[in-house]
Each structure stands twice: as structure tokens, then as C-alpha cells.
C-alpha positions as CSV (number, residue, x, y, z in Angstrom):
1,M,-0.1,0.2,-0.3
2,G,2.8,2.5,0.9
3,M,4.8,1.8,-2.4
4,S,1.6,2.5,-4.5
5,R,1.0,6.0,-2.6
6,L,4.7,6.6,-3.3
7,T,4.4,5.5,-7.1
8,G,0.9,6.3,-7.8
9,W,1.4,9.9,-9.0
10,W,3.7,8.2,-11.9
11,D,1.3,4.9,-12.4
12,R,-2.0,7.1,-13.0
13,R,0.2,8.9,-15.7
14,S,-0.4,8.0,-19.4
15,D,2.4,7.1,-21.2
16,A,2.4,10.4,-23.4
17,A,2.6,12.4,-19.9
18,R,5.1,10.2,-18.6
19,I,7.6,10.5,-21.8
20,E,6.3,14.3,-21.3
21,L,7.6,14.4,-17.6
22,Y,10.6,12.8,-18.1
23,M,11.9,15.2,-21.0
24,R,10.8,18.1,-18.9
25,W,13.3,16.9,-15.8
26,S,16.0,16.3,-18.6
27,F,15.8,20.0,-19.8
28,H,15.9,20.8,-16.2
29,S,18.9,18.9,-15.3
30,F,20.8,20.6,-18.1
31,A,20.7,23.7,-16.0
32,L,22.4,21.8,-13.3
33,L,24.9,20.5,-15.7
34,E,25.5,23.7,-17.2
35,V,26.3,25.5,-13.7
36,G,28.3,22.4,-12.6
37,A,30.4,22.5,-15.7
38,V,31.5,26.1,-15.2
39,V,31.9,25.7,-11.5
40,L,34.1,23.1,-12.0
41,V,36.3,24.9,-14.6
42,T,36.4,28.5,-12.6
43,S,37.6,26.5,-9.3
44,Q,41.0,25.8,-11.1
45,P,43.8,27.5,-9.2
46,G,44.7,30.8,-10.6
47,I,41.3,31.9,-11.5
48,P,40.3,35.0,-9.8
49,A,37.5,35.1,-7.4
50,W,35.9,38.0,-8.9
51,F,35.6,36.2,-12.2
52,R,34.4,32.7,-10.5
53,V,31.8,34.3,-8.7
54,G,30.7,36.9,-11.7
55,T,30.8,34.2,-14.2
56,T,29.1,31.5,-12.0
57,G,26.3,33.8,-11.2
58,L,25.6,34.9,-14.8
59,V,25.5,31.7,-16.0
60,A,23.3,30.3,-13.0
61,V,20.6,33.2,-14.5
62,H,21.1,31.6,-17.8
63,A,20.6,28.1,-17.1
64,V,17.6,29.1,-15.1
65,L,16.4,31.0,-17.9
66,C,17.1,28.1,-20.1
67,A,15.0,25.8,-18.5
68,V,12.0,28.0,-17.9
69,L,12.4,28.7,-21.7
70,S,12.4,24.6,-22.6
71,G,9.3,24.1,-20.1
72,R,7.5,26.9,-22.0
73,A,8.4,25.9,-25.4
74,L,7.4,22.2,-24.8
75,D,3.6,24.0,-23.7
76,W,4.0,25.8,-27.1
77,I,4.7,22.8,-29.1
78,L,2.1,20.8,-27.6
79,G,-0.5,23.8,-28.1
80,R,-1.1,25.0,-25.0
81,R,0.2,28.3,-24.8
82,A,1.5,31.1,-27.2
83,R,4.9,31.3,-28.3
84,P,7.2,32.5,-25.5
85,D,9.0,35.0,-27.8
86,R,9.8,37.8,-25.4
87,L,11.9,35.0,-23.1
88,L,13.1,33.5,-26.3
89,V,15.0,37.4,-27.0
90,A,15.9,37.5,-23.5
91,V,18.0,33.7,-23.6
92,A,19.3,34.8,-26.8
93,A,20.5,38.3,-25.7
94,L,22.2,36.5,-22.5
95,S,23.5,33.9,-24.7
96,A,25.3,36.4,-26.8
97,G,26.4,38.9,-24.3
98,G,27.8,36.3,-21.8
99,A,29.7,34.5,-24.5
100,V,31.0,38.0,-25.9
101,A,32.0,38.9,-22.3
102,T,34.0,35.9,-21.6
103,L,35.9,36.5,-24.7
104,A,36.4,39.9,-24.2
105,L,38.1,39.4,-20.7
106,R,39.7,36.4,-22.3
107,A,41.2,38.9,-24.8
108,A,42.1,41.5,-22.3
109,G,43.9,39.3,-20.3
110,A,41.9,39.4,-17.2
111,V,41.4,35.5,-17.4
112,P,44.5,33.3,-17.1
113,D,45.0,30.4,-20.0
114,A,43.9,28.0,-17.4
115,A,42.1,25.8,-20.2
116,D,42.3,26.0,-24.2
117,V,38.8,26.8,-24.4
118,P,36.7,29.0,-22.3
119,I,34.2,26.6,-21.0
120,P,31.7,29.6,-20.1
121,V,31.5,30.3,-23.6
122,V,30.7,26.8,-24.7
123,C,28.1,26.7,-21.9
124,F,26.1,30.2,-23.2
125,T,26.5,29.2,-26.9
126,S,25.7,25.6,-26.9
127,F,22.9,25.4,-23.8
128,G,21.1,28.7,-24.9
129,L,21.3,27.2,-28.5
130,G,19.6,24.1,-27.3
131,A,16.7,26.1,-25.7
132,V,16.2,28.5,-28.4
133,V,15.9,25.5,-31.3
134,L,12.9,24.3,-29.1
135,V,11.0,27.2,-30.4
136,I,11.9,26.9,-34.1
137,R,10.1,24.5,-36.2
138,R,12.1,24.2,-39.6
139,T,15.1,22.2,-39.5
140,R,17.4,24.2,-41.9
141,R,16.9,27.4,-39.4
142,M,18.4,25.3,-36.8
143,L,21.4,24.3,-38.9
144,Y,21.4,28.2,-39.8
145,A,21.5,29.0,-35.9
146,V,24.4,26.4,-35.1
147,L,26.5,27.9,-38.0
148,G,26.0,31.3,-37.5
149,T,27.0,30.7,-33.9
150,A,30.0,29.1,-34.5
151,V,31.1,31.7,-37.3
152,G,30.1,34.5,-35.1
153,T,32.2,33.3,-32.0
154,A,35.0,32.9,-34.7
155,A,34.6,36.4,-35.8
156,V,34.0,38.0,-32.3
157,A,37.1,36.2,-31.0
158,A,39.4,37.2,-34.2
159,A,37.9,41.2,-33.7
160,L,38.8,41.2,-30.2
161,G,42.8,39.9,-31.0
162,L,42.6,36.7,-29.8
163,P,45.2,34.8,-31.8
164,A,43.9,32.0,-34.5
165,K,45.2,29.2,-32.7
166,E,42.8,29.7,-29.8
167,A,39.8,31.3,-31.8
168,F,39.3,28.7,-34.3
169,P,39.6,25.7,-32.1
170,M,37.0,27.3,-29.7
171,A,34.6,27.8,-32.8
172,F,35.1,24.3,-33.9
173,V,34.3,23.4,-30.1
174,V,31.3,25.6,-30.0
175,L,30.3,24.1,-33.1
176,M,30.4,20.5,-32.3
177,S,28.9,21.1,-29.1
178,S,26.0,23.2,-30.6
179,V,25.3,20.5,-32.8
180,A,25.1,18.0,-30.3
181,W,22.7,19.9,-27.6
182,V,20.5,21.2,-30.9
183,I,19.8,17.7,-32.1
184,T,19.3,16.2,-28.5
185,C,16.6,19.2,-27.5
186,G,15.2,19.1,-31.0
187,L,14.8,15.4,-31.2
188,S,13.4,15.2,-27.5
189,A,10.7,18.1,-28.9
190,W,9.9,16.0,-31.9
191,L,9.5,12.8,-29.9
192,V,7.1,14.5,-26.8
193,R,4.9,15.8,-30.1
194,T,5.3,12.6,-31.7
195,V,3.8,10.6,-28.6
196,W,0.8,12.9,-27.8
197,D,-0.3,13.3,-31.7
198,L,-0.2,9.1,-31.0
199,D,-1.9,9.2,-28.1
200,A,-4.5,11.7,-29.5
201,A,-4.9,9.0,-32.5
202,R,-5.5,6.3,-30.4
203,E,-7.9,7.8,-28.4
204,L,-9.9,9.1,-31.6
205,Q,-9.9,5.3,-33.0
206,S,-11.4,4.3,-29.4
207,R,-14.2,7.0,-30.1
208,L,-14.6,5.9,-33.5
209,A,-15.3,2.2,-32.6
210,V,-17.6,2.8,-30.0
211,A,-19.5,5.1,-32.6
212,E,-19.4,2.7,-34.9
213,E,-20.6,0.2,-32.7
214,R,-23.5,2.4,-32.2
215,L,-24.2,2.8,-35.2
216,R,-24.6,-0.8,-35.8
217,F,-27.1,-0.5,-33.0
218,G,-29.0,2.4,-34.7
219,R,-29.2,0.6,-38.1
220,D,-30.6,-2.5,-36.2
221,L,-33.4,-0.2,-34.5
222,H,-34.0,1.5,-37.8
223,D,-34.7,-1.4,-39.5
224,V,-36.9,-2.9,-36.6
225,M,-38.9,0.1,-36.0
226,G,-39.0,2.3,-39.9
227,S,-41.6,0.2,-41.3
228,N,-43.4,-0.3,-38.4
229,L,-44.2,3.1,-37.2
230,A,-44.6,4.2,-40.8
231,V,-47.5,1.3,-40.9
232,I,-48.9,2.6,-37.6
233,A,-48.6,6.4,-38.8
234,L,-50.6,5.2,-41.9
235,K,-53.6,2.9,-40.5
236,S,-54.0,5.5,-37.8
237,E,-54.6,8.2,-40.1
238,L,-56.8,5.6,-42.0
239,A,-58.7,5.2,-38.7
240,V,-59.7,8.6,-37.9
241,Q,-60.7,8.9,-41.5
242,L,-63.1,6.2,-41.2
243,A,-64.2,7.1,-37.3
244,R,-65.2,10.9,-39.1
245,R,-67.3,9.2,-41.5
246,G,-69.1,6.7,-38.8
247,Q,-67.7,3.5,-40.5
248,P,-67.2,0.6,-38.1
249,E,-63.9,-0.3,-39.8
250,A,-62.3,2.4,-37.6
251,L,-62.4,-0.4,-35.1
252,E,-60.6,-2.8,-37.1
253,Q,-57.7,-0.6,-38.0
254,M,-57.1,0.7,-34.4
255,I,-57.2,-3.0,-33.0
256,E,-54.6,-3.7,-35.8
257,V,-52.2,-0.6,-34.8
258,Q,-52.4,-1.9,-31.3
259,R,-51.4,-5.5,-32.5
260,I,-48.3,-3.9,-34.6
261,A,-47.4,-1.5,-31.6
262,Q,-47.3,-4.5,-29.5
263,E,-45.3,-6.1,-31.9
264,S,-42.4,-3.1,-32.3
265,Q,-42.4,-3.6,-28.3
266,R,-41.1,-7.3,-28.5
267,E,-38.6,-6.2,-31.4
268,V,-37.1,-3.3,-29.6
269,R,-36.9,-5.3,-26.8
270,D,-34.9,-8.0,-28.7
271,V,-32.5,-5.7,-30.2
272,V,-31.8,-4.1,-27.0
273,R,-31.5,-7.5,-25.3
274,G,-29.1,-8.8,-28.3
275,Y,-29.3,-7.0,-31.4
276,R,-32.3,-9.6,-32.6
277,R,-29.9,-12.4,-31.8
278,A,-27.5,-13.2,-29.2
279,D,-24.8,-15.2,-30.9
280,L,-21.7,-15.6,-28.9
281,A,-19.7,-16.4,-31.8
282,V,-20.8,-13.0,-33.9
283,E,-20.1,-11.0,-30.5
284,L,-16.5,-12.5,-30.4
285,A,-16.0,-11.5,-33.8
286,G,-17.3,-7.8,-33.4
287,A,-15.5,-7.4,-30.1
288,L,-12.0,-8.4,-32.0
289,S,-12.9,-6.1,-34.8
290,V,-13.7,-3.2,-32.3
291,L,-10.6,-3.9,-30.4
292,R,-8.2,-4.0,-33.4
293,A,-9.6,-0.9,-34.9
294,A,-9.0,1.0,-31.8
295,G,-5.3,-0.4,-31.9
296,V,-5.4,-3.0,-29.0
297,D,-3.9,-6.4,-29.8
298,G,-7.1,-8.4,-29.4
299,R,-7.0,-12.0,-29.6
300,A,-9.8,-14.8,-28.9
301,E,-8.8,-18.0,-27.5
302,G,-10.7,-21.5,-27.0
303,D,-14.2,-22.4,-28.1
304,N,-16.3,-20.2,-30.0
305,G,-19.4,-20.7,-27.8
306,S,-21.8,-21.6,-30.7
307,A,-22.9,-24.8,-29.7
308,L,-23.9,-23.4,-26.2
309,P,-27.7,-22.9,-25.0
310,P,-29.2,-19.5,-26.3
311,G,-29.3,-18.1,-22.9
312,V,-26.1,-18.7,-21.9
313,Q,-25.0,-17.5,-25.0
314,A,-27.0,-14.4,-24.3
315,A,-25.5,-13.9,-21.0
316,L,-21.7,-14.3,-22.3
317,A,-22.4,-12.1,-25.2
318,W,-23.4,-9.4,-23.1
319,V,-20.1,-9.9,-20.9
320,V,-18.0,-9.8,-23.9
321,R,-19.8,-6.3,-25.2
322,E,-19.7,-4.9,-21.5
323,A,-15.8,-5.7,-21.4
324,T,-15.0,-4.9,-24.6
325,T,-16.6,-1.3,-24.2
326,N,-14.8,-0.8,-20.7
327,V,-11.4,-1.6,-22.2
328,L,-12.2,1.0,-24.7
329,R,-13.2,3.6,-22.2
330,H,-11.6,3.2,-19.2
331,S,-8.1,1.9,-19.7
332,E,-5.2,2.1,-21.9
333,A,-4.9,-1.4,-23.1
334,K,-2.3,-2.6,-25.9
335,R,-3.2,-5.9,-25.3
336,C,-6.8,-7.9,-24.8
337,T,-7.2,-11.7,-24.4
338,I,-11.0,-13.3,-24.5
339,R,-10.7,-17.2,-23.4
340,L,-13.9,-19.3,-23.4
341,S,-13.6,-22.9,-22.5
342,V,-16.6,-25.1,-22.6
343,G,-16.6,-28.1,-20.0
344,P,-19.0,-29.0,-17.0
345,S,-18.9,-25.3,-16.5
346,V,-18.7,-22.5,-19.2
347,V,-15.8,-20.0,-18.0
348,L,-15.3,-16.6,-20.2
349,A,-12.4,-14.8,-19.1
350,V,-11.4,-10.9,-20.6
351,E,-7.9,-10.0,-19.8
352,N,-6.5,-6.6,-20.7
353,D,-3.2,-5.0,-19.7
354,G,-4.2,-1.2,-19.5
355,V,-4.7,-1.1,-15.6
356,P,-2.0,1.5,-14.2
357,E,-2.7,0.3,-10.7
358,P,-5.1,-1.9,-8.7
359,A,-8.0,0.3,-7.8
360,G,-11.0,-0.3,-5.5
361,D,-12.6,-3.7,-4.6
362,G,-13.3,-5.2,-7.9
363,T,-17.1,-4.8,-7.2
364,G,-17.3,-2.8,-10.3
365,G,-20.1,-0.2,-11.2
366,S,-23.8,-0.6,-12.6
367,G,-22.4,-2.2,-16.0
368,L,-21.1,-5.2,-13.7
369,A,-23.8,-5.3,-11.4
370,G,-26.2,-5.8,-14.6
371,L,-23.8,-8.3,-16.0
372,R,-24.3,-10.5,-12.6
373,E,-28.0,-10.0,-12.7
374,R,-27.7,-11.7,-16.1
375,L,-25.3,-14.3,-15.5
376,A,-27.3,-15.1,-12.0
377,A,-30.7,-15.7,-14.3
378,Q,-28.2,-18.6,-15.8
379,G,-26.7,-19.8,-12.6
380,G,-23.5,-18.3,-13.2
381,T,-21.4,-16.0,-11.3
382,L,-19.1,-12.9,-12.0
383,T,-15.6,-11.8,-10.8
384,A,-13.5,-8.7,-11.5
385,E,-9.8,-8.9,-10.3
386,P,-7.8,-5.9,-10.7
387,G,-4.1,-6.5,-10.5
388,P,-1.0,-4.7,-11.4
389,G,-1.0,-3.4,-14.7
390,S,-3.7,-5.8,-15.7
391,F,-7.4,-6.5,-15.2
392,L,-9.1,-9.8,-15.3
393,L,-12.9,-10.6,-15.9
394,T,-14.3,-14.2,-15.2
395,A,-17.7,-14.9,-16.3
396,T,-18.8,-18.6,-15.0
397,V,-22.3,-20.5,-15.8
């Protein structure tokens, strides 16, 4: 129970939400990586204290802004907020300003040659670009940003008087690190967007599958009631005309209307109870079709139930129908197996892997209560067994 409470916040999330959360944590961890790299380099002997404190503080502000921009950029990518243009400009300006300031101090001799390539320059440019490209959609523009940053670094270093043996290696390192971070951040954003698109498509497939089932029921109901209602309307109108003329045939027409209405009531009950005929084999085939249309790996194992008595078939057909609906509407199943074994007792088991964690006592709601009533009429029982990552519904007659 304690472990369930500890991990419930994660288990209750969908796969898409878990991937998004993982990516957000990754982007925030980049801030720690950037600050840690600068602290490590500026802690070397010979680095002035003022440079260490100033650079670390400026990089910390830069890292926080990049983390905030990454989070808001993800929201923009997923259509949850407007494009963070102001934050984008702030990060770009701070990245450029921090890199230029570090190069200027290096050229002025304020920073000793503790390393061949000033790490702060790489952090300002690479981590800044990683956050900036999240709000750039076109790959070509990302490439231009990387190349422009590397060329700009070399140009600024040369303009400030740094020797070529230092300026060009610095630009090369900036280019390589920028390419790595841009690819990492760009692919991460693409992955999050793609996963959410697939999740939305799967949800749409489930809704379409349920809508298709409703349309099938509507067609059956229309076939039963359409002609009968037309006949009832016609005979009622004829009875009215005959009654106005005082002819006794009006009574016969109303008796016929009554008979047709009663017949329609019986046919509607048949449709509602089992779509005219509760055929378990047909219901199994329909359930598999609906599951597969919704992207679930639906499988049927064992007997098809065609030799069972009609009453048993009708009860089990309702179990299959209700279980399939629940899988589509209340789970994130990727696999659903329907097993039917016929012996001294008939056992129908429907198992899916779309339950994130055990919940409740397995008594279920009104849908399972209705199934228990139907099975009880045939001397059967129904059990619902939620488990870690799965749900098993078993009907026994």
C-alpha cells in the first residue's frame, strides 16, 4: 500500500504524459549540468575570485532562463500556450552577451590560460541554442542558428584580438557542442509531440470504434422500427378518416395498430437485449474487430461458444460487449485476450493490460452489476480481479 502511494503519481499518468514529464526533467537537469561545468572549471587554481563568482552567477541566471524557456516551449509545441517570444529574446541576448563578455575578458588578459577553450563560452552558446531551437520549427533554421553561432564566435574572437590558434579551435568546439545539444533538444521536442499525436490518434480510434458500434445498433433499431412506425402512422390516419365517416372499420384498423405496436415493442426488446439474436460467436468476432480498430491487440482463445444454449450465449455475449466497451473507454490497454472454455462449467475470461494500478475492490459499477444479474439468471457468477497492470473479468456459468 505504501509503495502504491509512493509511485501512484507516476502510475496514474498515461504513457505520453510520462514521456513529457521525463523530457521536462531532462531539460531542467541541463541547468544543473551547465552550472556544474562552469563551477568545476572556474575552481581551478589561478582563476580570480571575482571572475569565478561573476561568471557562476551569470551562468546560473542563464541556466534558469533556459530551463524556463524549455518548459514553456514544450507547452507551445503541444498547443497549450502562445509562443514565448519575449523569453526567447531574453535567452538569446543573454547567451550572446555572456559569450562576448567572456571572450573580451580573455582577450584583455583578465582570465589566465587555465584552459584552451573557455568553458563559459561553450555553455552560453550551446545550452542557449538548445533552448532556443525548441521554438524553431524548421530544421534548416536550426542549422543556420548553429552555423551562425560558430562563425560568430570565431569572428568575435578574431575581432577582439585573440590568436587564430585559439579562436578557431574555440569555434570548432562551439560548433560540435551546439550540434550535439541542438540534436538532443530538437529530437526530444519532436518525440514528445509525436507521442502526444499518437495518443490523440489512439483516443480517436477508440471513439470511432465505439461510434461504429452505436451506428450498428442504430441501423438495427431503424430496420425494426422504421417500417412498423410507418404502418402505424398510415393505419392511424386511416382509422381517423373512417371514424369521422362513422364507419365501423375504424375499430378494426385501431386493433391492427395495437397489434403492430405490441409487435414493435417485442422487437425493440429483442434488439436491446441482443441485437435481435444473441450469437456469442458473432459477438466475439465483433469485439475483436472493434479492439483492433482501436489499436488494441485483441485475441480470442478456446471455444467460440456456438454450441451453447441460447440463454447462456446471450448472457456471455453481454459480458463480451460490456468488457470490450470498458477496455476502450476506461483503460489504456495494448493487449486484450478473450478466453472461452466449455466443460462442466462454461468459463469466459477477458483480460487486458491497460490498468495502471489496482483500484477498488473489484465490485465494479452498474455495468458489472447488470452483468451479474444476467448471469445469475443462468446460474452463473462474475468476478472482477484488478491486478498490477492488468484487469481480469471472469464469467462462469
